[in-house]
PDB file of N, CA, C and O in Angstrom, chain B, residues numbered from 101:
ATOM      1  N   MET B 101      14.332  -4.030   2.095  1.00  0.00           N
ATOM      2  CA  MET B 101      13.171  -3.149   2.168  1.00  0.00           C
ATOM      3  C   MET B 101      13.344  -2.102   3.256  1.00  0.00           C
ATOM      4  O   MET B 101      12.378  -1.789   3.951  1.00  0.00           O
ATOM      5  N   ASN B 102      14.499  -1.568   3.424  1.00  0.00           N
ATOM      6  CA  ASN B 102      14.721  -0.476   4.366  1.00  0.00           C
ATOM      7  C   ASN B 102      14.216  -0.787   5.766  1.00  0.00           C
ATOM      8  O   ASN B 102      13.495   0.023   6.348  1.00  0.00           O
ATOM      9  N   GLY B 103      14.572  -1.930   6.318  1.00  0.00           N
ATOM     10  CA  GLY B 103      14.155  -2.256   7.668  1.00  0.00           C
ATOM     11  C   GLY B 103      12.761  -2.834   7.779  1.00  0.00           C
ATOM     12  O   GLY B 103      12.271  -3.043   8.889  1.00  0.00           O
ATOM     13  N   MET B 104      12.103  -3.100   6.652  1.00  0.00           N
ATOM     14  CA  MET B 104      10.744  -3.632   6.704  1.00  0.00           C
ATOM     15  C   MET B 104      10.662  -4.986   6.022  1.00  0.00           C
ATOM     16  O   MET B 104       9.657  -5.290   5.380  1.00  0.00           O
ATOM     17  N   SER B 105      11.692  -5.801   6.147  1.00  0.00           N
ATOM     18  CA  SER B 105      11.670  -7.082   5.462  1.00  0.00           C
ATOM     19  C   SER B 105      10.620  -8.027   6.034  1.00  0.00           C
ATOM     20  O   SER B 105      10.177  -8.941   5.338  1.00  0.00           O
ATOM     21  N   ASP B 106      10.213  -7.826   7.286  1.00  0.00           N
ATOM     22  CA  ASP B 106       9.195  -8.673   7.886  1.00  0.00           C
ATOM     23  C   ASP B 106       7.914  -7.871   8.077  1.00  0.00           C
ATOM     24  O   ASP B 106       7.831  -7.022   8.965  1.00  0.00           O
ATOM     25  N   LEU B 107       6.929  -8.140   7.254  1.00  0.00           N
ATOM     26  CA  LEU B 107       5.644  -7.443   7.347  1.00  0.00           C
ATOM     27  C   LEU B 107       4.588  -8.316   8.014  1.00  0.00           C
ATOM     28  O   LEU B 107       3.392  -8.034   7.933  1.00  0.00           O
ATOM     29  N   THR B 108       5.044  -9.384   8.678  1.00  0.00           N
ATOM     30  CA  THR B 108       4.126 -10.242   9.406  1.00  0.00           C
ATOM     31  C   THR B 108       3.438  -9.429  10.496  1.00  0.00           C
ATOM     32  O   THR B 108       4.089  -8.718  11.262  1.00  0.00           O
ATOM     33  N   GLY B 109       2.149  -9.540  10.552  1.00  0.00           N
ATOM     34  CA  GLY B 109       1.408  -8.860  11.603  1.00  0.00           C
ATOM     35  C   GLY B 109       0.904  -7.476  11.250  1.00  0.00           C
ATOM     36  O   GLY B 109       0.135  -6.889  12.011  1.00  0.00           O
ATOM     37  N   VAL B 110       1.326  -6.933  10.094  1.00  0.00           N
ATOM     38  CA  VAL B 110       0.775  -5.634   9.711  1.00  0.00           C
ATOM     39  C   VAL B 110      -0.639  -5.832   9.188  1.00  0.00           C
ATOM     40  O   VAL B 110      -0.989  -6.920   8.730  1.00  0.00           O
ATOM     41  N   THR B 111      -1.435  -4.808   9.254  1.00  0.00           N
ATOM     42  CA  THR B 111      -2.797  -4.854   8.755  1.00  0.00           C
ATOM     43  C   THR B 111      -2.824  -4.238   7.364  1.00  0.00           C
ATOM     44  O   THR B 111      -2.469  -3.073   7.187  1.00  0.00           O
ATOM     45  N   TRP B 112      -3.246  -5.019   6.384  1.00  0.00           N
ATOM     46  CA  TRP B 112      -3.351  -4.532   5.015  1.00  0.00           C
ATOM     47  C   TRP B 112      -4.756  -4.005   4.783  1.00  0.00           C
ATOM     48  O   TRP B 112      -5.738  -4.607   5.218  1.00  0.00           O
ATOM     49  N   ARG B 113      -4.842  -2.875   4.095  1.00  0.00           N
ATOM     50  CA  ARG B 113      -6.132  -2.248   3.795  1.00  0.00           C
ATOM     51  C   ARG B 113      -6.230  -2.019   2.292  1.00  0.00           C
ATOM     52  O   ARG B 113      -5.350  -1.410   1.684  1.00  0.00           O
ATOM     53  N   LYS B 114      -7.323  -2.520   1.700  1.00  0.00           N
ATOM     54  CA  LYS B 114      -7.534  -2.359   0.262  1.00  0.00           C
ATOM     55  C   LYS B 114      -8.031  -0.945  -0.026  1.00  0.00           C
ATOM     56  O   LYS B 114      -8.829  -0.392   0.731  1.00  0.00           O
ATOM     57  N   SER B 115      -7.566  -0.382  -1.098  1.00  0.00           N
ATOM     58  CA  SER B 115      -8.001   0.949  -1.511  1.00  0.00           C
ATOM     59  C   SER B 115      -9.503   0.968  -1.757  1.00  0.00           C
ATOM     60  O   SER B 115     -10.059   0.035  -2.336  1.00  0.00           O
ATOM     61  N   SER B 116     -10.143   2.025  -1.318  1.00  0.00           N
ATOM     62  CA  SER B 116     -11.587   2.161  -1.559  1.00  0.00           C
ATOM     63  C   SER B 116     -11.876   2.397  -3.037  1.00  0.00           C
ATOM     64  O   SER B 116     -13.023   2.287  -3.470  1.00  0.00           O
ATOM     65  N   TYR B 117     -10.849   2.721  -3.810  1.00  0.00           N
ATOM     66  CA  TYR B 117     -11.023   2.927  -5.249  1.00  0.00           C
ATOM     67  C   TYR B 117     -10.713   1.684  -6.061  1.00  0.00           C
ATOM     68  O   TYR B 117     -10.777   1.718  -7.290  1.00  0.00           O
ATOM     69  N   SER B 118     -10.377   0.587  -5.394  1.00  0.00           N
ATOM     70  CA  SER B 118     -10.083  -0.650  -6.111  1.00  0.00           C
ATOM     71  C   SER B 118     -11.332  -1.156  -6.814  1.00  0.00           C
ATOM     72  O   SER B 118     -12.450  -0.984  -6.329  1.00  0.00           O
ATOM     73  N   ASP B 119     -11.126  -1.770  -7.942  1.00  0.00           N
ATOM     74  CA  ASP B 119     -12.207  -2.315  -8.758  1.00  0.00           C
ATOM     75  C   ASP B 119     -12.895  -3.441  -7.994  1.00  0.00           C
ATOM     76  O   ASP B 119     -12.230  -4.358  -7.512  1.00  0.00           O
ATOM     77  N   GLY B 120     -14.213  -3.380  -7.881  1.00  0.00           N
ATOM     78  CA  GLY B 120     -14.982  -4.414  -7.191  1.00  0.00           C
ATOM     79  C   GLY B 120     -14.918  -5.767  -7.866  1.00  0.00           C
ATOM     80  O   GLY B 120     -15.238  -6.782  -7.248  1.00  0.00           O
ATOM     81  N   GLY B 121     -14.508  -5.798  -9.131  1.00  0.00           N
ATOM     82  CA  GLY B 121     -14.409  -7.056  -9.854  1.00  0.00           C
ATOM     83  C   GLY B 121     -13.142  -7.826  -9.555  1.00  0.00           C
ATOM     84  O   GLY B 121     -12.953  -8.931 -10.063  1.00  0.00           O
ATOM     85  N   GLY B 122     -12.272  -7.257  -8.736  1.00  0.00           N
ATOM     86  CA  GLY B 122     -11.053  -7.956  -8.358  1.00  0.00           C
ATOM     87  C   GLY B 122      -9.906  -7.819  -9.330  1.00  0.00           C
ATOM     88  O   GLY B 122      -8.913  -8.537  -9.207  1.00  0.00           O
ATOM     89  N   THR B 123     -10.010  -6.907 -10.306  1.00  0.00           N
ATOM     90  CA  THR B 123      -8.937  -6.786 -11.280  1.00  0.00           C
ATOM     91  C   THR B 123      -7.950  -5.667 -10.957  1.00  0.00           C
ATOM     92  O   THR B 123      -6.786  -5.758 -11.346  1.00  0.00           O
ATOM     93  N   ASN B 124      -8.368  -4.635 -10.272  1.00  0.00           N
ATOM     94  CA  ASN B 124      -7.493  -3.508  -9.936  1.00  0.00           C
ATOM     95  C   ASN B 124      -7.501  -3.308  -8.434  1.00  0.00           C
ATOM     96  O   ASN B 124      -8.272  -2.499  -7.919  1.00  0.00           O
ATOM     97  N   CYS B 125      -6.660  -4.029  -7.735  1.00  0.00           N
ATOM     98  CA  CYS B 125      -6.692  -3.988  -6.273  1.00  0.00           C
ATOM     99  C   CYS B 125      -5.324  -3.651  -5.709  1.00  0.00           C
ATOM    100  O   CYS B 125      -4.345  -4.363  -5.936  1.00  0.00           O
ATOM    101  N   VAL B 126      -5.275  -2.559  -4.976  1.00  0.00           N
ATOM    102  CA  VAL B 126      -4.053  -2.120  -4.322  1.00  0.00           C
ATOM    103  C   VAL B 126      -4.312  -2.105  -2.828  1.00  0.00           C
ATOM    104  O   VAL B 126      -5.377  -1.680  -2.378  1.00  0.00           O
ATOM    105  N   GLU B 127      -3.336  -2.569  -2.058  1.00  0.00           N
ATOM    106  CA  GLU B 127      -3.439  -2.545  -0.604  1.00  0.00           C
ATOM    107  C   GLU B 127      -2.237  -1.811  -0.026  1.00  0.00           C
ATOM    108  O   GLU B 127      -1.140  -1.856  -0.581  1.00  0.00           O
ATOM    109  N   ILE B 128      -2.462  -1.134   1.098  1.00  0.00           N
ATOM    110  CA  ILE B 128      -1.355  -0.543   1.837  1.00  0.00           C
ATOM    111  C   ILE B 128      -1.344  -1.149   3.231  1.00  0.00           C
ATOM    112  O   ILE B 128      -2.382  -1.551   3.757  1.00  0.00           O
ATOM    113  N   ALA B 129      -0.158  -1.208   3.820  1.00  0.00           N
ATOM    114  CA  ALA B 129      -0.032  -1.717   5.178  1.00  0.00           C
ATOM    115  C   ALA B 129      -0.172  -0.560   6.144  1.00  0.00           C
ATOM    116  O   ALA B 129       0.458   0.484   5.974  1.00  0.00           O
ATOM    117  N   GLU B 130      -1.001  -0.750   7.158  1.00  0.00           N
ATOM    118  CA  GLU B 130      -1.184   0.258   8.183  1.00  0.00           C
ATOM    119  C   GLU B 130      -0.351  -0.110   9.405  1.00  0.00           C
ATOM    120  O   GLU B 130       0.064  -1.258   9.565  1.00  0.00           O
ATOM    121  N   GLY B 131      -0.117   0.858  10.245  1.00  0.00           N
ATOM    122  CA  GLY B 131       0.581   0.587  11.485  1.00  0.00           C
ATOM    123  C   GLY B 131       2.084   0.770  11.407  1.00  0.00           C
ATOM    124  O   GLY B 131       2.800   0.400  12.337  1.00  0.00           O
ATOM    125  N   THR B 132       2.574   1.333  10.316  1.00  0.00           N
ATOM    126  CA  THR B 132       3.995   1.627  10.215  1.00  0.00           C
ATOM    127  C   THR B 132       4.169   3.128  10.375  1.00  0.00           C
ATOM    128  O   THR B 132       3.322   3.897   9.920  1.00  0.00           O
ATOM    129  N   SER B 133       5.240   3.557  11.007  1.00  0.00           N
ATOM    130  CA  SER B 133       5.372   4.973  11.336  1.00  0.00           C
ATOM    131  C   SER B 133       5.964   5.829  10.226  1.00  0.00           C
ATOM    132  O   SER B 133       5.486   6.940   9.996  1.00  0.00           O
ATOM    133  N   THR B 134       6.970   5.356   9.543  1.00  0.00           N
ATOM    134  CA  THR B 134       7.646   6.212   8.569  1.00  0.00           C
ATOM    135  C   THR B 134       7.571   5.713   7.136  1.00  0.00           C
ATOM    136  O   THR B 134       7.890   6.453   6.206  1.00  0.00           O
ATOM    137  N   LEU B 135       7.154   4.465   6.947  1.00  0.00           N
ATOM    138  CA  LEU B 135       7.112   3.887   5.610  1.00  0.00           C
ATOM    139  C   LEU B 135       5.721   3.370   5.289  1.00  0.00           C
ATOM    140  O   LEU B 135       4.968   2.987   6.184  1.00  0.00           O
ATOM    141  N   VAL B 136       5.382   3.361   3.992  1.00  0.00           N
ATOM    142  CA  VAL B 136       4.075   2.873   3.544  1.00  0.00           C
ATOM    143  C   VAL B 136       4.306   1.742   2.543  1.00  0.00           C
ATOM    144  O   VAL B 136       4.619   2.007   1.382  1.00  0.00           O
ATOM    145  N   PRO B 137       4.157   0.491   2.969  1.00  0.00           N
ATOM    146  CA  PRO B 137       4.256  -0.640   2.050  1.00  0.00           C
ATOM    147  C   PRO B 137       2.986  -0.754   1.204  1.00  0.00           C
ATOM    148  O   PRO B 137       1.876  -0.590   1.710  1.00  0.00           O
ATOM    149  N   VAL B 138       3.162  -1.035  -0.085  1.00  0.00           N
ATOM    150  CA  VAL B 138       2.044  -1.141  -1.027  1.00  0.00           C
ATOM    151  C   VAL B 138       2.209  -2.450  -1.792  1.00  0.00           C
ATOM    152  O   VAL B 138       3.316  -2.812  -2.190  1.00  0.00           O
ATOM    153  N   ARG B 139       1.087  -3.160  -1.996  1.00  0.00           N
ATOM    154  CA  ARG B 139       1.151  -4.426  -2.739  1.00  0.00           C
ATOM    155  C   ARG B 139      -0.105  -4.613  -3.579  1.00  0.00           C
ATOM    156  O   ARG B 139      -1.098  -3.906  -3.408  1.00  0.00           O
ATOM    157  N   ASP B 140      -0.038  -5.563  -4.473  1.00  0.00           N
ATOM    158  CA  ASP B 140      -1.176  -5.991  -5.280  1.00  0.00           C
ATOM    159  C   ASP B 140      -1.948  -7.010  -4.447  1.00  0.00           C
ATOM    160  O   ASP B 140      -1.390  -8.037  -4.061  1.00  0.00           O
ATOM    161  N   SER B 141      -3.214  -6.744  -4.167  1.00  0.00           N
ATOM    162  CA  SER B 141      -3.978  -7.632  -3.286  1.00  0.00           C
ATOM    163  C   SER B 141      -4.226  -9.007  -3.889  1.00  0.00           C
ATOM    164  O   SER B 141      -4.571  -9.941  -3.165  1.00  0.00           O
ATOM    165  N   LYS B 142      -4.059  -9.148  -5.185  1.00  0.00           N
ATOM    166  CA  LYS B 142      -4.246 -10.447  -5.818  1.00  0.00           C
ATOM    167  C   LYS B 142      -3.001 -11.321  -5.678  1.00  0.00           C
ATOM    168  O   LYS B 142      -3.065 -12.532  -5.889  1.00  0.00           O
ATOM    169  N   VAL B 143      -1.870 -10.712  -5.325  1.00  0.00           N
ATOM    170  CA  VAL B 143      -0.602 -11.430  -5.208  1.00  0.00           C
ATOM    171  C   VAL B 143      -0.004 -11.084  -3.844  1.00  0.00           C
ATOM    172  O   VAL B 143       1.011 -10.393  -3.762  1.00  0.00           O
ATOM    173  N   THR B 144      -0.634 -11.564  -2.787  1.00  0.00           N
ATOM    174  CA  THR B 144      -0.241 -11.163  -1.439  1.00  0.00           C
ATOM    175  C   THR B 144       1.159 -11.629  -1.035  1.00  0.00           C
ATOM    176  O   THR B 144       1.751 -11.075  -0.109  1.00  0.00           O
ATOM    177  N   ASP B 145       1.684 -12.625  -1.711  1.00  0.00           N
ATOM    178  CA  ASP B 145       3.043 -13.066  -1.408  1.00  0.00           C
ATOM    179  C   ASP B 145       4.036 -12.528  -2.429  1.00  0.00           C
ATOM    180  O   ASP B 145       5.183 -12.972  -2.477  1.00  0.00           O
ATOM    181  N   GLY B 146       3.597 -11.572  -3.246  1.00  0.00           N
ATOM    182  CA  GLY B 146       4.450 -10.982  -4.271  1.00  0.00           C
ATOM    183  C   GLY B 146       5.219  -9.782  -3.765  1.00  0.00           C
ATOM    184  O   GLY B 146       5.381  -9.582  -2.561  1.00  0.00           O
ATOM    185  N   ALA B 147       5.679  -9.004  -4.694  1.00  0.00           N
ATOM    186  CA  ALA B 147       6.510  -7.836  -4.389  1.00  0.00           C
ATOM    187  C   ALA B 147       5.740  -6.778  -3.604  1.00  0.00           C
ATOM    188  O   ALA B 147       4.531  -6.610  -3.768  1.00  0.00           O
ATOM    189  N   VAL B 148       6.467  -6.079  -2.756  1.00  0.00           N
ATOM    190  CA  VAL B 148       5.933  -4.958  -1.992  1.00  0.00           C
ATOM    191  C   VAL B 148       6.785  -3.744  -2.336  1.00  0.00           C
ATOM    192  O   VAL B 148       8.013  -3.809  -2.286  1.00  0.00           O
ATOM    193  N   ILE B 149       6.146  -2.657  -2.678  1.00  0.00           N
ATOM    194  CA  ILE B 149       6.840  -1.397  -2.937  1.00  0.00           C
ATOM    195  C   ILE B 149       6.701  -0.554  -1.681  1.00  0.00           C
ATOM    196  O   ILE B 149       5.607  -0.438  -1.128  1.00  0.00           O
ATOM    197  N   VAL B 150       7.797   0.035  -1.225  1.00  0.00           N
ATOM    198  CA  VAL B 150       7.773   0.814   0.002  1.00  0.00           C
ATOM    199  C   VAL B 150       8.047   2.279  -0.310  1.00  0.00           C
ATOM    200  O   VAL B 150       9.043   2.617  -0.950  1.00  0.00           O
ATOM    201  N   PHE B 151       7.151   3.139   0.150  1.00  0.00           N
ATOM    202  CA  PHE B 151       7.279   4.582  -0.017  1.00  0.00           C
ATOM    203  C   PHE B 151       7.521   5.228   1.340  1.00  0.00           C
ATOM    204  O   PHE B 151       7.075   4.712   2.365  1.00  0.00           O
ATOM    205  N   GLY B 152       8.216   6.341   1.352  1.00  0.00           N
ATOM    206  CA  GLY B 152       8.286   7.167   2.552  1.00  0.00           C
ATOM    207  C   GLY B 152       6.928   7.835   2.743  1.00  0.00           C
ATOM    208  O   GLY B 152       6.196   8.033   1.773  1.00  0.00           O
ATOM    209  N   ARG B 153       6.581   8.185   3.982  1.00  0.00           N
ATOM    210  CA  ARG B 153       5.273   8.812   4.266  1.00  0.00           C
ATOM    211  C   ARG B 153       5.062  10.077   3.441  1.00  0.00           C
ATOM    212  O   ARG B 153       3.975  10.277   2.900  1.00  0.00           O
ATOM    213  N   ASP B 154       6.077  10.934   3.332  1.00  0.00           N
ATOM    214  CA  ASP B 154       5.928  12.185   2.577  1.00  0.00           C
ATOM    215  C   ASP B 154       5.692  11.914   1.094  1.00  0.00           C
ATOM    216  O   ASP B 154       4.862  12.568   0.463  1.00  0.00           O
ATOM    217  N   ALA B 155       6.427  10.946   0.540  1.00  0.00           N
ATOM    218  CA  ALA B 155       6.247  10.602  -0.876  1.00  0.00           C
ATOM    219  C   ALA B 155       4.860  10.025  -1.110  1.00  0.00           C
ATOM    220  O   ALA B 155       4.221  10.343  -2.113  1.00  0.00           O
ATOM    221  N   TRP B 156       4.384   9.178  -0.195  1.00  0.00           N
ATOM    222  CA  TRP B 156       3.050   8.590  -0.330  1.00  0.00           C
ATOM    223  C   TRP B 156       1.978   9.671  -0.249  1.00  0.00           C
ATOM    224  O   TRP B 156       1.034   9.661  -1.039  1.00  0.00           O
ATOM    225  N   ALA B 157       2.109  10.598   0.689  1.00  0.00           N
ATOM    226  CA  ALA B 157       1.136  11.692   0.828  1.00  0.00           C
ATOM    227  C   ALA B 157       1.106  12.549  -0.435  1.00  0.00           C
ATOM    228  O   ALA B 157       0.035  12.970  -0.871  1.00  0.00           O
ATOM    229  N   ALA B 158       2.264  12.808  -1.022  1.00  0.00           N
ATOM    230  CA  ALA B 158       2.307  13.600  -2.257  1.00  0.00           C
ATOM    231  C   ALA B 158       1.633  12.837  -3.398  1.00  0.00           C
ATOM    232  O   ALA B 158       0.895  13.430  -4.185  1.00  0.00           O
ATOM    233  N   PHE B 159       1.879  11.533  -3.494  1.00  0.00           N
ATOM    234  CA  PHE B 159       1.251  10.719  -4.531  1.00  0.00           C
ATOM    235  C   PHE B 159      -0.267  10.724  -4.382  1.00  0.00           C
ATOM    236  O   PHE B 159      -0.988  10.990  -5.344  1.00  0.00           O
ATOM    237  N   VAL B 160      -0.749  10.432  -3.180  1.00  0.00           N
ATOM    238  CA  VAL B 160      -2.194  10.388  -2.948  1.00  0.00           C
ATOM    239  C   VAL B 160      -2.821  11.753  -3.207  1.00  0.00           C
ATOM    240  O   VAL B 160      -3.902  11.840  -3.790  1.00  0.00           O
ATOM    241  N   GLY B 161      -2.155  12.812  -2.779  1.00  0.00           N
ATOM    242  CA  GLY B 161      -2.659  14.154  -3.031  1.00  0.00           C
ATOM    243  C   GLY B 161      -2.737  14.477  -4.515  1.00  0.00           C
ATOM    244  O   GLY B 161      -3.625  15.211  -4.949  1.00  0.00           O
ATOM    245  N   GLY B 162      -1.808  13.929  -5.294  1.00  0.00           N
ATOM    246  CA  GLY B 162      -1.786  14.171  -6.736  1.00  0.00           C
ATOM    247  C   GLY B 162      -2.822  13.401  -7.510  1.00  0.00           C
ATOM    248  O   GLY B 162      -3.236  13.837  -8.584  1.00  0.00           O
ATOM    249  N   VAL B 163      -3.254  12.261  -6.992  1.00  0.00           N
ATOM    250  CA  VAL B 163      -4.228  11.433  -7.724  1.00  0.00           C
ATOM    251  C   VAL B 163      -5.635  11.487  -7.121  1.00  0.00           C
ATOM    252  O   VAL B 163      -6.572  10.894  -7.656  1.00  0.00           O
ATOM    253  N   ARG B 164      -5.769  12.188  -6.029  1.00  0.00           N
ATOM    254  CA  ARG B 164      -7.079  12.253  -5.351  1.00  0.00           C
ATOM    255  C   ARG B 164      -8.124  12.833  -6.303  1.00  0.00           C
ATOM    256  O   ARG B 164      -7.890  13.830  -6.985  1.00  0.00           O
ATOM    257  N   MET B 165      -9.281  12.176  -6.325  1.00  0.00           N
ATOM    258  CA  MET B 165     -10.373  12.631  -7.179  1.00  0.00           C
ATOM    259  C   MET B 165     -11.117  13.768  -6.466  1.00  0.00           C
ATOM    260  O   MET B 165     -11.304  13.729  -5.249  1.00  0.00           O
ATOM    261  N   PRO B 166     -11.534  14.768  -7.225  1.00  0.00           N
ATOM    262  CA  PRO B 166     -12.240  15.901  -6.600  1.00  0.00           C
ATOM    263  C   PRO B 166     -13.581  15.507  -6.033  1.00  0.00           C
ATOM    264  O   PRO B 166     -14.288  16.349  -5.478  1.00  0.00           O
TER     265      PRO B 166
END
């Protein structure tokens, strides 16, 4: 995971757009300087996808609701 194999101690934050019913929940890890780890909040011990900060900002900017 590009130097982020240990995410112990990071603070995970659920997306404010996640479904309140618990079916569509995405979390990102805060407190990292250059990378943005993303996971499914229902599977906290599952896979983590890691984006560079610039790629994450472009993604969020592209999907942001008006």
